[in-house]
N, C-alpha and C positions, 0 to 999 in steps of 0.2 A: 442565550444558551440556557437550557434548563439546569436544574440542580444536580443532575448526574455528574457534571464536570467537577463538582466538589469531591467526588470519589476517585478522581484521576490523580495520579502522581506524576507530575512533570519533572524533568531533570532540571539542573541549575540554569539551563539555557531556555527553559520554558517549553521543552519538547517532549513528546512521547512517541515511542516507536509504533508503527502501524503495519500489521501483516495484511496483505491484500490477497484474497482467495476468490477464485472463480465460483460464482453462485451455483452453477450447474454441475461442473465437473469436480469441484472441491480442490482443484490444483492450486497450490500456493504460487501466486504470480510474482509477487515482489514484496519488499519491505521498504517503507519510507518513514517520514516523520511529520507530525502535525504539532501545531501549537493551538491555543484556544481559538484564535481567529480562523485557522484552517478548518478546525472542527465545525465552527459556526457556518462557514461558507459551504462545507460539504453537506451539512444537514439541510441548509437552505436550498441548494441547487441540485442535490442528489448526484453531483459529479465529484469524484475523488479529487480533493484539493489538498496539497501538501505544502510544507515549508522546505525550501531548498537550503540545506546547510552550507553548500558551497557558494551559491549565488545570493544568499540572504534575501530571498523573495519568495512569494507564493507561486505555485505552479499548479495548473489544472491538468491532470493526466490526460494526454492526448490533444491538448490545445494546438500543438504544432504538427504532431504526427497523424492525428485523426484516430488514434487508438484509445478512445475514451473509455473511462470506467464509470458506469452508472451504478450508483450504490443502491443495493437492494436491502441489505441489513447491516446494522452497526452494533458491534458488541465491544465490551471491554472485559478484561480478565479479572479473576478473583482478587488479585492484589491491586488492581487499578493502575498497573504500570505498563499496560500494552493494550492496543486497540486492534480489533479484527474487523475488517471491512469485507463483506461478501458482495461481489460486484458482477454486473453483466459486462464482460469485456467486449467492447465494440472494436472490431479490427483484430487482426491476427496476432499482434505482438504487444505484450505488456513491457517487455525489456527493450531498452534503447538499442540493443544489439540486433534486434529483429526476431529474437526468440519469443515463443509464447510466454515463457516464464523466465525470470532471472536466475532460476535454479536449474541450470542445464549441465553443470559440471559435476559429475559423479566421482566420488572417491571410493576406490575399491578396497577390499580387505588388505591388500598388500601396500596400500598407500599411493598407488598410481591413480591418475585421473583419466577420465574419458568423458568426452562431450556427447550428450544425448541429442539426437536430432529432434528439435521441437519447432523448427522453422516452418 
């Protein structure tokens, strides 16, 4: 991994949050976490690779579902504490629920929620 990783601020578990955005539509698809090895694998393969906090293992987005995320651009923010991946979403769903985006529950001004149809 190149020197840019020295600018990143990982948490005490060695993780950094990653916002995943559709390269074409700019829709925010999901948020996940990476460690240094997941970053390395992502840059080498151009496939979004994350660290699963619950399973304690690496996972390549779409390796079981077929909804692969091919990385087009890789950014990190001004504080170095968050990554933005712009991806070509292969397959209709980024969310494990079958929705295009994990952000499909809208909170209205009165505090109610409504599910947007993005399937």
